[in-house]
C-alpha positions in Angstrom: -33.6 -2.3 8.6 -35.1 -5.4 10.3 -33.4 -7.9 12.0 -32.7 -11.1 10.1 -33.2 -13.1 13.7 -36.5 -12.0 15.1 -37.9 -9.3 12.5 -37.7 -6.0 15.0 -36.4 -3.0 13.8 -32.6 -2.8 14.1 -30.6 0.4 15.2 -27.6 1.8 13.6 -24.6 1.9 16.1 -22.8 4.7 14.3 -19.3 4.9 15.9 -18.9 1.2 15.4 -20.3 0.5 11.9 -22.7 -2.0 12.6 -26.8 -2.7 13.3 -28.0 -3.9 16.5 -31.5 -5.3 17.3 -33.0 -3.5 20.1 -35.3 -6.3 21.0 -33.1 -9.7 20.6 -29.5 -8.0 20.7 -28.5 -9.3 17.4 -25.8 -7.6 15.1 -25.6 -6.8 11.5 -22.4 -5.8 9.9 -22.8 -4.6 6.3 -20.6 -6.1 3.7 -17.4 -3.8 2.2 -17.7 -3.3 -1.5 -14.5 -3.8 -3.5 -14.0 0.0 -3.6 -13.5 -0.1 -0.1 -16.8 1.0 1.2 -19.3 -0.1 3.7 -22.6 0.8 3.5 -24.7 1.5 6.4 -27.9 2.0 5.3 -29.9 5.4 5.0 -28.7 8.0 7.0 -30.8 8.8 10.2 -30.2 12.7 9.4 -32.2 12.7 6.4 -29.8 13.9 4.2 -30.8 13.8 0.8 -28.9 13.5 -2.8 -29.0 16.8 -4.5 -28.8 15.1 -7.8 -31.1 12.1 -7.2 -33.4 13.3 -4.5 -33.0 9.8 -2.6 -31.8 9.6 0.9 -28.3 9.2 1.1 -26.6 6.1 2.6 -24.4 6.4 5.4 -21.1 4.8 4.8 -17.2 4.2 6.1 -14.4 4.3 3.6 -11.6 1.5 4.3 -13.6 1.2 7.7 -11.9 4.6 8.9 -13.5 7.5 7.0 -17.1 8.5 7.3 -19.3 9.7 4.4 -22.4 9.6 2.4 -22.9 7.5 -0.8 -25.9 7.5 -3.0 -27.1 4.6 -4.1 -28.4 5.7 -7.6 -25.8 8.0 -9.2 -22.9 6.7 -6.6 -22.1 10.5 -5.8 -20.3 11.0 -2.6 -20.4 13.3 0.3 -17.4 14.2 2.8 -16.5 16.8 5.1 -13.2 18.2 3.8 -11.3 16.7 6.6 -12.4 13.3 5.9 -12.0 13.8 2.3 -8.6 15.2 2.6 -7.4 12.2 4.9 -9.1 9.5 2.7 -7.1 10.8 -0.3 -3.8 10.9 1.7 -4.6 7.5 2.7 -5.5 5.7 -0.3 -2.9 7.7 -2.6 -0.2 6.5 0.0 -1.4 3.0 -0.1 -1.8 2.6 -4.0 0.0 -0.2 -5.6 -1.1 0.0 -8.9 0.3 2.1 -12.1 -1.2 5.7 -11.8 -3.5 6.7 -14.4 -3.0 9.6 -16.5 -6.0 11.9 -15.8 -8.5 13.3 -18.6 -9.6 16.6 -19.0 -12.8 17.8 -17.7 -15.5 19.3 -19.5 -16.0 23.3 -19.3 -19.4 23.0 -18.6 -19.1 20.8 -15.7 -18.2 24.3 -14.0 -21.4 25.9 -14.9 -23.3 23.1 -12.8 -25.1 24.4 -9.6 -26.1 22.1 -6.9 -27.5 22.8 -3.7 -25.8 21.4 -0.3 -27.7 18.7 1.1 -27.5 19.9 4.6 -28.2 23.7 4.3 -29.7 24.1 0.7 -27.2 27.1 -0.2 -25.7 26.6 -4.1 -22.6 24.7 -3.6 -19.2 26.6 -4.9 -17.9 24.6 -8.2 -14.5 24.7 -9.4 -11.5 22.6 -10.5 -9.9 20.7 -7.5 -6.5 21.7 -7.1 -4.9 18.2 -6.1 -4.5 15.7 -8.6 -7.0 14.0 -10.7 -8.2 16.9 -12.7 -11.8 16.7 -11.6 -14.5 19.3 -11.1 -15.9 19.5 -7.2 -18.7 21.1 -5.5 -18.1 22.4 -1.8 -20.3 23.9 0.7 -18.2 26.4 3.0 -21.0 27.0 5.4 -21.3 23.3 6.3 -17.7 22.3 5.1 -18.5 19.6 2.8 -17.5 18.3 -0.3 -19.6 16.5 -3.0 -17.7 14.2 -5.6 -19.7 12.7 -8.8 -19.1 9.0 -9.4 -15.7 8.0 -10.1 -13.9 11.3 -8.9 -12.7 9.8 -5.7 -11.1 7.1 -8.1 -9.5 9.8 -10.6 -7.9 11.2 -7.7 -6.7 8.2 -6.0 -5.2 7.0 -9.2 -3.6 10.4 -10.8 0.3 10.5 -11.1 1.9 12.2 -8.3 5.3 11.6 -5.8 2.6 10.9 -2.9 1.6 7.6 -4.4 2.8 4.6 -2.9 4.8 6.7 -0.1 4.2 5.1 3.6 2.5 7.3 5.9 3.1 5.8 9.6 5.4 7.2 11.8 7.2 4.0 12.2 7.5 3.8 8.0 8.7 7.8 7.9 11.2 7.2 10.7 12.4 3.8 9.0 12.9 5.7 5.6 14.6 8.7 6.9 16.9 6.7 9.2 17.9 4.3 6.1 18.5 7.6 4.2 20.7 8.9 6.8 22.5 5.9 6.8 23.3 6.0 3.1 24.5 9.4 3.4 26.7 8.7 6.2 28.3 5.6 4.3 28.7 7.7 1.3 30.5 10.5 3.3 32.3 8.0 5.5 33.9 6.1 2.4 34.9 9.6 0.6 36.7 10.6 3.7 38.5 6.9 3.8 39.2 7.3 -0.1 40.6 10.9 0.6 42.6 9.4 3.7 43.9 6.5 1.4 44.8 9.0 -1.3 46.8 11.3 1.0 48.7 8.6 2.5 49.9 7.1 -0.6 
């Protein structure tokens, strides 16, 4: 990517999700898509899409979680930890009604793709979480590959964890109000019992 100000090459500041011109110091912040994805450009590690063969784009999801996106087939690559955290966060923040998952085609289990990092054949199996999808993982590199819209299917699938607060403050508040309700019922029952006994 070249600087829009002076035309010199820009360098990705990976930990800050922006580009900076080495010559004039200008910065460029890529836009966030409607899916909460901020594309940071082609990855400097040379990781290619195992389906399309093109360089994957480095991306951040919700400005927190890092991964890679293929600009052609829209598939995603994550570390398994980033995938888990992204799913937990997005499901907890979900405000739309859940969507019933569709069945995956059995032939999806027969697909064999190579890990974009180590080139070993990835393991293909049904994802055991919500969404009814088939995922590809590399145990060696600790990576997970998702086809287009599979992330969305996992996030939008029904489940008790959708729309549930995740911050410690929210969990503490939720637990405190639950305790107060139980205490209120218990104290009310004792008062009713005493009133009944004294009558």
